[in-house]
C-alpha positions, 0 to 999 in steps of 0.5 A: 500500500502507498504511504498516504492516509486511509480513506475511512468508512462511509467516505470510502464506500461512497468512493468505491461506488463512484469508482465502479459506476464510472469504470464501466468495467470490473475493478479488482479489490486489490486496485480499490484497496490501493486507491484507498490505502486499505487491504483487499479484505476491507474492500470485500467488507465494504462491497458486501455492505454496499450490496446489502444496501441494494447497490447493483454490484457483482463480483466477477472473475475480473473484479467488481462490476457495477451492473445498473443498466445504462440509459440506453436499453439493454435486452436480456434473455435466458437461454438453455444450452447443452454441450461438453465441457471442452466446447465451452470456449466455442459456445462463448465465442459464438455468443460474444461474436454476435455482440452478446454479453454472457452474464452468468451460468446457472445449473440445477443441482440435485442438492443445492437447487439453482447454482449460479456463477457470474461470467461477464464476458463480452469479447474474445479476450475476456473469454480467453481470460475466463477459460485460462482462469478455469484451467489455472484453478483446475476448477470444473465448469458448472455444467459438470454439476448436471449429468446431462450438461444442461445449463442456462445463461443470462445473455444481454445485448443492445438489440434483439437481432443480436440475441436472435442471431446468437441463438440461431448460431448456437442452434446450428452448433448443436448447443441450444436446447429448445 
């Protein structure tokens, strides 16, 4: 941490909120901590307090993201897919290549019910980073929690045509469940 004064309490949380709102992209807890001269763990606690106040912040694999919709409408849809784990990158490429953001993945687990994880990828570079993180962590894909490989994605795009074309491409690839 830098040799400067810590930003305290409510002022720090307000600054975190403004930073995330302006960023338009994920910001790591480490970066926020360095900005405010506090530990990453303090930032984690602050973000949890902001979430408890219903601020639309999510933790992604790339950092914290403020998710309030911009002034222009973004369309959102839930799709159902099925494929093998090694086809995940192809599935995500199909979606982002059509201008679609893949917000999350969700599976139904026999014990836990719905299990959901944030993905938040909207281009090939973000897909690559996501796949690399999965491999580096040796983490299983959530679709592995369902024997059938069926999973849901929340996807979003500025235009309904983008969503429709992405679904058409997923169907052609054999990934879309209708």
